[in-house]
Backbone as CSV, one residue per row, in Angstrom:
resi,resn,N_x,N_y,N_z,CA_x,CA_y,CA_z,C_x,C_y,C_z
1,MET,0.866,-1.212,0.041,0.020,0.063,0.120,0.917,1.375,-0.092
2,PRO,0.685,2.272,-0.949,1.511,3.342,-0.862,1.540,4.083,0.462
3,SER,2.739,4.606,0.687,3.095,5.186,1.887,2.162,6.427,2.135
4,GLU,1.655,7.143,1.064,0.871,8.233,1.313,-0.486,7.953,2.081
5,ILE,-0.827,6.757,2.099,-2.195,6.213,3.035,-1.675,6.170,4.371
6,ASN,-2.241,6.926,5.140,-1.888,6.880,6.568,-2.750,5.843,7.090
7,LEU,-2.308,4.549,7.570,-3.311,3.651,7.970,-3.891,3.892,9.497
8,ARG,-2.928,4.593,10.201,-3.538,4.998,11.610,-4.727,5.821,11.401
9,ARG,-4.660,6.905,10.471,-5.519,7.874,10.315,-6.754,7.114,9.496
10,LEU,-6.470,5.978,8.699,-7.674,5.424,8.165,-8.447,4.641,9.227
11,GLU,-7.694,4.217,10.260,-8.500,3.550,11.233,-9.355,4.368,12.108
12,GLU,-8.861,5.713,12.304,-9.521,6.643,13.005,-10.788,7.077,12.175
13,ILE,-10.692,7.304,10.826,-11.853,7.499,9.948,-12.918,6.365,10.022
14,SER,-12.426,5.182,9.985,-13.237,3.926,10.044,-14.084,4.032,11.399
15,GLN,-13.411,4.444,12.415,-14.062,4.378,13.706,-15.138,5.676,13.679
16,ASN,-14.779,6.721,13.098,-15.838,7.805,12.831,-16.946,7.323,12.210
17,ALA,-16.766,6.554,11.067,-17.870,6.039,10.343,-18.580,5.254,11.036
18,SER,-18.343,4.548,12.094,-19.026,3.645,12.993,-19.352,4.127,14.184
19,ARG,-19.074,5.457,14.564,-19.205,6.012,15.776,-20.600,5.716,16.436
20,PRO,-20.505,5.137,17.511,-21.882,4.740,18.297,-22.700,5.947,18.657
21,ASP,-24.112,5.770,18.504,-24.836,6.852,19.199,-24.814,7.029,20.503
22,ARG,-24.093,6.101,21.401,-23.808,6.360,22.875,-22.515,5.492,23.046
23,GLY,-21.834,6.066,24.203,-20.684,5.427,24.526,-19.993,6.205,25.496
24,LEU,-18.910,5.756,26.012,-17.955,6.366,26.982,-16.612,6.302,26.751
25,MET,-15.741,7.081,27.335,-14.307,7.079,27.463,-14.221,6.557,28.705
26,ILE,-13.174,5.418,28.824,-12.795,4.982,30.115,-11.277,4.816,29.989
27,ASP,-10.703,5.871,30.472,-9.144,5.815,30.530,-8.492,5.496,29.250
28,GLY,-8.815,6.054,28.166,-8.328,5.861,26.834,-8.884,4.629,26.131
29,TRP,-9.771,4.034,26.877,-10.546,3.052,26.044,-11.968,3.650,25.577
30,SER,-12.212,3.660,24.145,-13.348,4.182,23.603,-14.392,3.129,23.541
31,VAL,-15.427,3.252,24.472,-16.385,2.220,24.615,-17.595,2.526,23.846
32,GLY,-18.064,1.631,22.781,-19.252,1.775,21.988,-20.443,0.980,22.732
33,LEU,-21.524,1.696,22.831,-22.674,1.029,23.502,-23.875,1.130,22.480
34,SER,-23.725,1.124,21.286,-24.835,1.074,20.410,-25.511,-0.193,20.295
35,PRO,-26.898,-0.299,20.323,-27.545,-1.716,20.284,-27.848,-2.079,18.832
36,GLY,-27.016,-1.814,17.919,-27.177,-2.087,16.624,-26.467,-3.589,16.353
37,LEU,-26.607,-4.048,15.212,-26.085,-5.329,14.802,-24.470,-5.272,14.774
38,ALA,-23.922,-4.264,14.304,-22.595,-4.048,13.905,-21.645,-4.042,15.224
39,LYS,-20.836,-5.072,15.243,-19.866,-5.060,16.488,-19.151,-3.777,16.634
40,ARG,-18.730,-3.333,15.406,-17.793,-2.126,15.566,-18.290,-1.048,16.321
41,SER,-19.759,-1.057,16.432,-20.203,0.158,17.210,-20.804,-0.203,18.503
42,ARG,-20.323,-1.394,18.926,-20.824,-1.965,20.188,-19.415,-2.756,20.881
43,CYS,-18.376,-2.119,20.824,-17.262,-2.774,21.369,-16.164,-1.780,21.969
44,VAL,-15.150,-2.145,22.385,-14.042,-1.326,23.077,-12.820,-1.243,22.150
45,ASN,-12.610,0.013,21.596,-11.234,0.277,20.845,-10.392,0.842,21.925
46,ALA,-9.177,0.275,22.243,-8.201,0.788,23.121,-7.318,1.568,22.381
47,PHE,-7.596,2.612,21.987,-6.998,3.485,21.018,-5.807,4.378,21.433
48,TYR,-6.038,4.675,22.899,-5.283,5.745,23.556,-4.581,5.188,24.697
49,PRO,-3.618,5.893,25.240,-2.918,5.461,26.415,-3.797,5.303,27.499
50,SER,-3.584,4.408,28.612,-4.243,4.316,29.771,-3.204,4.534,31.007
51,THR,-3.773,5.182,32.089,-3.030,5.442,33.330,-3.152,4.742,34.354
52,ARG,-4.461,3.852,34.507,-4.887,3.130,35.628,-4.498,1.719,35.307
53,PRO,-4.543,0.916,36.312,-4.467,-0.549,36.267,-5.440,-1.099,35.084
54,PHE,-5.143,-2.064,34.492,-5.886,-2.747,33.535,-7.069,-3.417,34.136
55,ALA,-6.934,-3.938,35.303,-8.216,-4.613,35.957,-9.195,-3.506,36.364
56,VAL,-8.890,-2.291,36.744,-9.795,-1.358,36.993,-10.538,-0.989,35.872
57,ASN,-9.892,-0.598,34.504,-10.567,-0.336,33.473,-11.563,-1.484,32.965
58,LEU,-11.057,-2.665,33.051,-11.825,-3.832,32.510,-13.180,-3.863,33.489
59,ALA,-13.115,-3.800,35.001,-14.329,-3.918,35.690,-15.220,-2.733,35.240
60,GLU,-14.767,-1.596,35.125,-15.767,-0.396,34.890,-16.344,-0.776,33.433
61,THR,-15.578,-1.264,32.425,-15.995,-1.421,31.066,-17.048,-2.603,31.269
62,GLN,-16.997,-3.688,31.935,-17.857,-4.728,32.050,-19.090,-4.040,32.545
63,VAL,-19.135,-3.232,33.572,-20.320,-2.776,34.179,-20.963,-1.830,33.118
64,ALA,-20.489,-1.006,32.423,-21.032,-0.250,31.201,-21.548,-1.094,30.405
65,PHE,-21.143,-2.277,29.775,-21.766,-3.085,28.976,-23.102,-3.776,29.694
66,ALA,-22.987,-4.250,30.838,-23.943,-4.805,31.539,-25.242,-3.786,31.703
67,LYS,-24.912,-2.668,31.929,-26.022,-1.708,32.139,-26.724,-1.498,30.803
68,ALA,-25.879,-1.513,29.665,-26.498,-1.398,28.336,-27.216,-2.551,27.903
69,ASP,-27.085,-3.777,28.620,-27.689,-4.882,28.200,-26.868,-5.473,26.866
70,LEU,-25.656,-5.306,26.797,-24.660,-5.753,25.773,-23.557,-6.593,26.092
71,PRO,-23.133,-7.625,25.177,-22.026,-8.231,25.565,-20.852,-7.373,25.538
72,CYS,-19.745,-7.645,26.458,-18.506,-7.009,26.508,-17.459,-7.447,25.488
73,ILE,-17.185,-6.674,24.594,-16.428,-7.014,23.481,-15.242,-6.045,23.187
74,PHE,-14.143,-6.604,22.882,-12.961,-5.800,22.569,-12.566,-5.973,21.242
75,ARG,-12.159,-4.903,20.407,-11.698,-5.031,19.092,-10.185,-4.766,19.112
76,ILE,-9.371,-5.704,18.548,-7.863,-5.690,18.599,-7.451,-5.428,17.132
77,THR,-6.949,-4.122,17.141,-6.245,-3.799,15.829,-4.748,-3.622,16.109
78,PRO,-4.044,-3.300,14.908,-2.542,-3.049,15.095,-2.327,-1.625,15.851
79,PHE,-3.339,-0.968,16.089,-3.145,0.333,16.570,-3.816,0.669,18.066
80,VAL,-4.021,-0.558,18.667,-4.235,-0.556,20.140,-2.920,-0.068,20.788
81,CYS,-3.254,0.817,21.729,-1.993,1.499,22.387,-1.249,0.488,23.316
82,ASP,-2.037,-0.566,24.058,-1.220,-1.531,24.843,-1.163,-2.809,24.067
83,VAL,0.103,-3.189,23.692,0.187,-4.317,22.866,0.077,-5.649,23.622
84,THR,-0.184,-5.479,24.960,-0.157,-6.632,25.787,-1.690,-7.170,25.774
85,LEU,-2.530,-6.326,25.376,-3.926,-6.622,25.617,-4.353,-7.938,25.086
86,ASP,-4.047,-8.258,24.010,-4.291,-9.655,23.381,-3.893,-10.741,24.600
87,ALA,-2.744,-10.807,24.872,-2.347,-11.733,25.811,-3.060,-11.873,27.118
88,ARG,-3.228,-10.527,27.649,-4.044,-10.359,28.850,-5.529,-10.996,28.801
89,PHE,-6.022,-10.788,27.735,-7.450,-11.318,27.490,-7.500,-12.671,27.267
90,GLU,-6.598,-13.432,26.624,-6.332,-14.730,26.567,-6.101,-15.365,27.877
91,ALA,-5.427,-14.807,28.840,-4.976,-15.384,30.056,-6.329,-15.459,30.937
92,LEU,-7.387,-14.452,30.607,-8.506,-14.405,31.482,-9.565,-15.312,30.824
93,GLY,-9.369,-16.036,29.750,-10.187,-17.000,29.195,-11.019,-16.358,27.970
94,TYR,-10.594,-15.245,27.541,-11.281,-14.489,26.378,-10.914,-15.423,25.138
95,VAL,-11.815,-15.243,24.342,-11.636,-15.975,22.823,-11.523,-14.943,21.816
96,LYS,-10.739,-15.242,20.865,-10.799,-14.539,19.562,-11.816,-15.149,18.589
97,PHE,-12.527,-14.072,18.084,-13.488,-14.466,17.128,-13.754,-13.404,15.968
98,ASP,-14.312,-13.819,14.919,-14.535,-12.804,13.720,-13.305,-11.988,13.306
99,PRO,-12.364,-12.669,12.804,-11.225,-11.976,12.281,-11.614,-11.268,11.060
100,ALA,-11.222,-10.061,10.650,-11.672,-9.212,9.611,-10.390,-8.670,8.957
101,LEU,-10.522,-8.264,7.680,-9.472,-7.479,6.932,-9.909,-6.128,6.419
102,VAL,-9.137,-5.189,6.772,-9.353,-3.880,6.250,-8.648,-3.699,4.840
103,MET,-9.607,-3.429,3.815,-9.019,-3.366,2.451,-9.206,-1.902,2.071
104,VAL,-8.107,-1.531,1.106,-8.159,-0.206,0.684,-7.900,-0.142,-0.897
105,LEU,-8.588,0.896,-1.434,-8.385,1.081,-2.828,-8.064,2.731,-3.100
106,GLU,-6.902,2.950,-3.751,-6.731,4.392,-4.208,-7.815,4.447,-5.574
107,LEU,-8.611,5.396,-5.382,-9.667,5.550,-6.507,-9.113,5.887,-7.778
108,SER,-7.953,6.311,-7.836,-7.514,6.562,-9.206,-7.072,5.343,-9.906
109,ARG,-6.976,4.143,-9.122,-6.777,2.882,-9.589,-7.921,1.929,-9.642
110,LEU,-9.125,2.571,-9.847,-10.348,1.719,-9.697,-10.609,0.944,-10.905
111,GLN,-10.908,-0.196,-10.758,-10.789,-1.195,-11.996,-12.237,-1.524,-12.211
112,LEU,-12.779,-1.399,-13.536,-14.216,-1.567,-13.759,-14.385,-2.689,-14.806
113,ASP,-13.351,-3.199,-15.494,-13.419,-4.093,-16.688,-14.054,-5.335,-16.259
114,HIS,-14.406,-5.731,-15.105,-15.006,-7.019,-14.752,-16.553,-6.899,-14.723
115,LEU,-16.967,-5.709,-14.836,-18.478,-5.633,-14.589,-19.230,-6.248,-15.679
116,ARG,-20.417,-6.832,-15.371,-21.181,-7.338,-16.565,-22.675,-6.503,-16.415
117,PRO,-23.280,-6.425,-17.570,-24.571,-5.625,-17.573,-25.465,-6.180,-16.616
118,THR,-26.412,-5.428,-16.049,-27.705,-5.720,-15.326,-28.755,-4.865,-15.707
119,ASN,-29.858,-5.310,-15.240,-31.124,-4.516,-15.484,-31.576,-3.775,-14.280
120,ALA,-30.643,-3.577,-13.413,-30.981,-2.986,-12.106,-31.068,-1.391,-12.257
121,ALA,-31.939,-0.828,-11.450,-32.097,0.638,-11.266,-31.573,0.966,-9.865
122,PHE,-30.781,1.914,-9.701,-30.236,2.434,-8.609,-30.803,3.666,-7.937
123,LYS,-30.917,3.623,-6.526,-31.615,4.730,-6.002,-30.968,5.002,-4.713
124,LYS,-30.505,6.084,-4.378,-30.203,6.750,-2.920,-31.418,6.772,-2.120
125,GLN,-31.510,6.549,-0.897,-32.618,6.731,-0.074,-32.031,7.753,0.971
126,ASP,-32.471,9.185,0.593,-31.892,10.131,1.504,-32.675,10.227,2.813
127,ASP,-33.815,9.567,2.937,-34.470,9.555,4.325,-33.711,8.339,5.109
128,LEU,-32.698,8.924,5.920,-31.990,7.897,6.629,-32.796,6.846,7.601
129,ALA,-33.702,7.413,8.123,-34.499,6.497,8.982,-34.978,5.305,8.093
130,LEU,-35.613,5.731,7.131,-36.309,4.711,6.054,-35.202,3.760,5.425
131,ALA,-33.979,4.439,5.215,-33.012,3.651,4.552,-32.409,2.618,5.562
132,ALA,-32.397,2.968,6.876,-31.938,2.162,7.957,-32.927,1.041,8.152
133,SER,-34.321,1.240,7.986,-35.285,0.320,8.228,-35.088,-0.752,6.943
134,TRP,-34.701,-0.252,5.730,-34.562,-1.176,4.395,-33.439,-2.000,4.685
135,VAL,-32.313,-1.302,5.233,-30.976,-2.246,5.310,-31.238,-3.353,6.420
136,ALA,-31.861,-2.839,7.664,-32.175,-3.773,8.675,-33.007,-4.803,8.182
137,GLU,-34.193,-4.717,7.455,-34.970,-5.621,7.010,-34.481,-6.640,6.080
138,MET,-33.274,-6.150,5.201,-32.492,-7.122,4.333,-31.659,-7.857,5.146
139,ARG,-31.098,-7.417,6.233,-30.297,-8.177,7.102,-30.785,-9.086,8.223
140,GLY,-32.256,-8.886,8.346,-32.906,-9.573,9.260,-32.705,-9.077,10.743
141,ASP,-32.423,-7.805,10.991,-32.209,-7.190,12.234,-33.441,-7.192,13.119
142,ASP,-33.460,-7.317,14.240,-34.629,-7.084,15.252,-34.969,-5.743,15.385
143,ALA,-35.911,-5.409,16.104,-36.424,-3.927,16.236,-35.356,-3.146,16.925
144,ARG,-34.642,-3.716,17.944,-33.763,-2.932,18.785,-32.531,-2.604,17.943
145,GLU,-32.093,-3.602,16.857,-30.918,-3.316,16.312,-31.210,-2.364,15.093
146,THR,-32.554,-2.393,14.695,-32.973,-1.392,13.585,-32.959,0.014,14.301
147,ALA,-33.362,0.080,15.389,-33.556,1.508,16.086,-32.108,2.088,16.240
148,GLY,-31.241,1.139,16.647,-29.954,1.562,16.887,-29.127,2.025,15.664
149,LEU,-29.392,1.337,14.537,-28.692,1.811,13.341,-29.256,3.139,12.872
150,ALA,-30.588,3.146,13.042,-31.254,4.702,12.401,-30.714,5.727,13.480
151,GLU,-30.516,5.499,14.646,-30.163,6.637,15.684,-28.722,6.875,15.250
152,ARG,-27.882,5.814,14.997,-26.481,5.963,14.870,-26.183,6.932,13.487
153,TRP,-26.973,6.571,12.482,-26.965,7.421,11.343,-27.377,8.759,11.373
154,ARG,-28.385,8.923,12.276,-29.099,10.272,12.434,-28.057,11.173,13.136
155,LEU,-27.230,10.560,13.954,-26.222,11.374,14.760,-24.910,11.550,14.113
156,SER,-24.866,10.845,13.063,-23.392,10.767,12.466,-22.805,12.120,12.249
157,ALA,-21.680,12.348,12.444,-20.869,13.830,12.128,-20.436,13.801,10.650
158,VAL,-20.397,12.369,10.126,-19.793,12.291,8.710,-21.035,11.914,7.699
159,ALA,-20.993,12.051,6.412,-21.890,11.986,5.494,-22.339,10.344,5.368
160,VAL,-23.451,9.910,5.484,-23.992,8.559,5.226,-24.776,8.723,4.004
161,SER,-24.649,7.790,3.108,-25.333,7.624,1.832,-25.487,6.354,1.560
162,ALA,-27.031,5.949,1.774,-27.478,4.630,1.614,-28.063,4.339,0.223
163,SER,-27.548,3.358,-0.587,-27.990,3.052,-2.006,-28.614,1.802,-2.070
164,PHE,-29.549,1.634,-3.008,-30.173,0.303,-3.188,-30.266,-0.035,-4.709
165,ALA,-30.408,-1.301,-5.211,-30.694,-1.729,-6.273,-31.978,-2.331,-6.386
166,PHE,-32.627,-2.122,-7.568,-34.039,-2.657,-7.752,-34.082,-3.475,-8.974
167,ASP,-34.595,-4.572,-9.106,-34.444,-5.383,-10.251,-35.587,-4.751,-11.392
168,GLU,-35.694,-5.536,-12.539,-36.556,-4.976,-13.461,-38.198,-4.941,-13.150
169,VAL,-38.622,-5.504,-12.200,-39.971,-5.223,-11.756,-40.034,-4.385,-10.279
170,GLY,-38.955,-3.929,-10.043,-39.070,-3.022,-8.816,-38.866,-3.586,-7.560
171,ILE,-38.530,-4.780,-7.358,-38.048,-5.375,-6.180,-36.735,-4.655,-5.560
172,ARG,-36.483,-4.560,-4.480,-35.339,-4.059,-3.920,-34.453,-5.379,-3.692
173,VAL,-33.244,-5.475,-4.283,-32.503,-6.598,-4.286,-31.100,-6.523,-3.699
174,ALA,-30.600,-5.384,-3.551,-29.154,-5.226,-3.099,-28.984,-3.704,-2.397
175,ARG,-27.998,-3.756,-1.522,-27.870,-2.507,-0.760,-26.331,-2.342,-0.548
176,SER,-26.003,-1.119,-0.440,-24.567,-0.781,-0.088,-24.607,0.705,0.605
177,VAL,-23.807,0.836,1.468,-23.727,2.258,2.338,-22.494,2.855,2.137
178,ALA,-22.387,3.928,1.789,-21.124,4.654,1.567,-21.057,5.925,2.636
179,ILE,-19.976,5.879,3.597,-19.904,6.968,4.591,-18.614,7.840,4.310
180,ARG,-18.780,9.031,4.061,-17.671,9.825,3.629,-17.157,10.869,4.589
181,GLU,-15.894,10.970,4.594,-15.009,11.781,5.381,-14.082,12.369,4.685
182,ASP,-14.184,13.803,4.423,-12.958,14.277,3.522,-12.974,13.529,2.241
183,ASP,-11.490,13.060,1.991,-11.493,12.291,0.673,-11.414,10.855,0.895
184,HIS,-11.852,10.321,1.902,-12.123,8.976,2.354,-13.426,8.587,2.210
185,VAL,-13.873,7.418,1.686,-15.214,6.950,1.761,-15.046,5.529,2.084
186,GLY,-15.848,5.047,3.088,-16.049,3.671,3.572,-17.185,3.119,3.141
187,ILE,-17.142,1.828,2.607,-18.227,1.010,2.138,-18.607,0.105,3.171
188,PHE,-19.998,-0.018,3.465,-20.487,-0.792,4.471,-21.886,-1.471,4.144
189,ASP,-22.064,-2.388,4.825,-23.256,-3.237,4.471,-23.710,-3.509,3.145
190,VAL,-22.939,-4.101,2.533,-22.997,-4.495,0.897,-23.732,-5.847,1.157
191,GLY,-24.693,-6.124,0.381,-25.579,-7.343,0.439,-26.568,-7.467,-0.778
192,THR,-26.939,-8.781,-0.900,-28.018,-8.875,-1.841,-28.965,-9.888,-1.327
193,VAL,-30.177,-9.822,-1.604,-31.098,-10.759,-1.028,-30.971,-12.142,-1.752
194,THR,-31.282,-13.102,-0.816,-30.879,-14.417,-1.341,-31.466,-14.952,-2.556
195,ALA,-32.668,-14.605,-2.932,-33.240,-15.164,-4.204,-32.497,-14.313,-5.476
196,SER,-31.721,-13.308,-5.118,-31.127,-12.575,-6.302,-29.579,-12.663,-6.287
197,LEU,-29.055,-13.531,-5.474,-27.619,-13.783,-5.673,-27.018,-14.216,-6.851
198,ASN,-25.789,-13.647,-7.197,-24.926,-14.161,-8.329,-25.602,-13.485,-9.639
199,ARG,-26.330,-12.410,-9.387,-26.604,-11.718,-10.748,-26.112,-10.336,-10.929
200,GLY,-24.921,-9.999,-10.264,-24.303,-8.802,-10.467,-24.731,-7.515,-9.770
201,TYR,-25.763,-7.792,-9.039,-26.646,-6.539,-8.604,-25.589,-5.725,-7.614
202,SER,-25.080,-6.249,-6.495,-24.307,-5.788,-5.498,-23.105,-5.127,-6.070
203,THR,-22.509,-6.010,-7.175,-21.393,-5.410,-7.528,-21.377,-4.202,-8.589
204,ALA,-22.524,-4.167,-9.367,-22.899,-2.997,-10.110,-23.217,-1.922,-9.139
205,LEU,-23.947,-2.031,-8.054,-24.247,-1.090,-7.145,-23.039,-0.366,-6.603
206,LEU,-22.046,-1.255,-6.301,-20.954,-0.775,-5.635,-20.080,0.075,-6.547
207,ALA,-19.938,-0.434,-7.805,-19.214,0.188,-8.913,-19.770,1.668,-9.029
208,ALA,-21.100,1.827,-9.104,-21.737,3.098,-9.042,-21.398,3.992,-8.013
209,GLN,-21.293,3.464,-6.729,-20.902,4.251,-5.675,-19.404,4.704,-5.823
210,LEU,-18.567,4.024,-6.089,-17.156,4.120,-6.297,-16.872,5.175,-7.151
211,CYS,-17.721,5.057,-8.380,-17.286,5.941,-9.441,-17.833,7.388,-8.960
212,GLU,-18.965,7.288,-8.181,-19.426,8.788,-7.731,-18.420,9.432,-6.767
213,ALA,-17.969,8.464,-5.920,-17.041,8.994,-5.033,-15.648,9.529,-5.675
214,ARG,-15.309,8.698,-6.532,-13.951,9.218,-7.207,-14.235,10.487,-8.016
215,ASP,-15.518,10.613,-8.716,-15.791,11.847,-9.620,-16.134,12.993,-8.740
216,THR,-16.432,12.862,-7.366,-16.558,14.065,-6.576,-15.484,14.283,-5.546
217,GLY,-14.194,13.761,-5.902,-13.109,14.192,-5.095,-12.527,13.330,-4.171
218,ALA,-13.153,12.089,-3.995,-12.641,11.197,-2.809,-11.339,10.444,-3.581
219,ARG,-10.477,10.255,-2.652,-9.207,9.854,-3.122,-8.923,8.207,-2.767
220,VAL,-9.442,7.787,-1.589,-9.273,6.501,-1.155,-10.702,5.877,-0.553
221,ALA,-10.958,4.654,-0.881,-11.905,3.888,-0.434,-11.509,2.762,0.384
222,TYR,-12.275,2.459,1.389,-11.925,1.403,2.328,-13.235,0.631,2.645
223,LEU,-12.899,-0.627,3.059,-14.053,-1.533,3.647,-13.474,-2.509,4.543
224,GLN,-14.216,-3.153,5.322,-14.000,-4.327,6.206,-14.650,-5.569,5.799
225,VAL,-14.014,-6.509,5.764,-14.477,-7.670,5.375,-14.081,-9.024,6.070
226,ARG,-15.039,-9.840,6.457,-14.513,-11.074,7.312,-13.417,-11.758,6.609
227,ALA,-12.459,-12.363,7.209,-11.210,-13.030,6.525,-11.630,-14.108,5.785
228,ASP,-12.927,-14.711,6.131,-13.320,-15.932,5.320,-14.429,-15.703,4.382
229,ASN,-14.588,-14.378,4.092,-15.789,-14.049,3.056,-15.193,-14.052,1.753
230,PRO,-15.969,-14.872,1.026,-15.511,-15.126,-0.476,-15.634,-13.775,-1.231
231,ALA,-16.422,-12.849,-0.666,-16.816,-11.614,-1.370,-15.431,-10.879,-1.523
232,ARG,-14.428,-11.188,-0.673,-13.154,-10.617,-0.977,-12.612,-10.474,-2.510
233,ARG,-12.892,-11.677,-3.184,-12.571,-11.641,-4.380,-13.117,-10.687,-5.439
234,ILE,-14.415,-10.420,-5.020,-15.113,-9.296,-5.638,-14.389,-7.943,-5.602
235,TYR,-14.142,-7.671,-4.335,-13.396,-6.355,-4.006,-12.005,-6.354,-4.600
236,GLU,-11.462,-7.240,-4.644,-10.051,-7.280,-5.268,-10.072,-7.054,-6.690
237,ARG,-11.188,-7.525,-7.476,-11.439,-7.115,-8.946,-11.497,-5.723,-9.119
238,PHE,-12.122,-5.014,-8.166,-12.142,-3.575,-8.026,-10.865,-2.687,-8.023
239,GLY,-9.747,-3.606,-7.265,-8.490,-3.011,-7.014,-8.364,-2.830,-5.459
240,PHE,-9.220,-3.272,-4.678,-9.017,-3.319,-3.339,-8.021,-4.084,-2.789
241,ARG,-7.174,-3.784,-1.841,-6.141,-4.758,-1.347,-5.998,-4.670,0.114
242,GLY,-5.778,-5.897,0.832,-5.627,-5.801,2.096,-4.556,-5.069,2.647
243,THR,-4.897,-4.463,3.862,-3.926,-3.615,4.583,-3.492,-4.012,5.972
244,TYR,-4.546,-4.417,6.826,-4.369,-4.739,8.192,-5.522,-5.668,8.648
245,GLU,-5.283,-6.403,9.583,-6.283,-7.326,10.038,-6.744,-6.840,11.480
246,TYR,-7.891,-7.282,11.938,-8.314,-7.045,13.314,-9.191,-8.170,13.675
247,TRP,-9.467,-8.221,14.881,-10.448,-9.355,15.440,-10.967,-8.805,16.762
248,TYR,-11.913,-9.687,17.218,-12.656,-9.359,18.435,-12.212,-10.272,19.582
249,GLN,-12.292,-9.826,20.876,-11.933,-10.849,22.042,-13.068,-10.552,23.059
250,ALA,-13.776,-11.612,23.573,-14.766,-11.742,24.507,-14.716,-12.786,25.305
251,LEU,-15.402,-13.111,26.586,-15.653,-14.154,27.158,-16.452,-15.108,26.240
252,PRO,-16.341,-16.479,26.347,-17.149,-17.345,25.405,-18.590,-16.965,25.234
253,ASN,-19.209,-16.662,26.253,-20.645,-16.461,26.226,-20.993,-15.191,25.609
254,ASP,-19.974,-14.237,25.465,-20.307,-12.809,24.719,-19.686,-12.797,23.419
255,ALA,-19.045,-13.934,22.944,-18.414,-13.691,21.643,-19.549,-13.962,20.443
256,HIS,-20.253,-12.892,20.323,-21.367,-12.922,19.349,-21.693,-11.418,18.904
């Protein structure tokens, strides 16, 4: 990855894109308490230095998650300030789960020659509450998760743009959410309804979003994908490349 892409700053931008609608700072630990589906908005990012004992911070964090009726989850990235955290959690019986890869694309190198024609129509849904309900419905979220997503988008300090693909008879078949901060655009919640898989809908929708971002001055696109997700191959065809990995740590009963 070219040196001009600052990966620590990219991590900050990605956290801004997933900024929870509620949360706390606990001695350098950014504690997200959003009741949405996305773990990145309901986890701890230990991004800054701590001054108190680890056990004190952990106890306060566990209380905060319990009060919010959420599992206590930690997100481990190459940018956590305390490099011993992973080993500390393992010693306490925490388990690693859901490893993911952050992929990055310089939009000047966007590749589109793999696209195939579709009959889809694309539409942005500017009503973010309605857009959140559509995304949640397509993901199978429950009412609490749906409300959490809508509230997080409503309060977002960065620009959220939800786009959808409709087939030739007007059925909503695919979704993708772009979250823009300055010249970086994050891609989230890409998906296709089961009945319409393998017809190129999500790929075409994503291509339209990336082209619009490039044409309006965005320089870098990024996304986060589970390490075992075969969709990685689709993103690689656009020119996305893996840059760094992260994973979650939690006690076994909270690892979800």
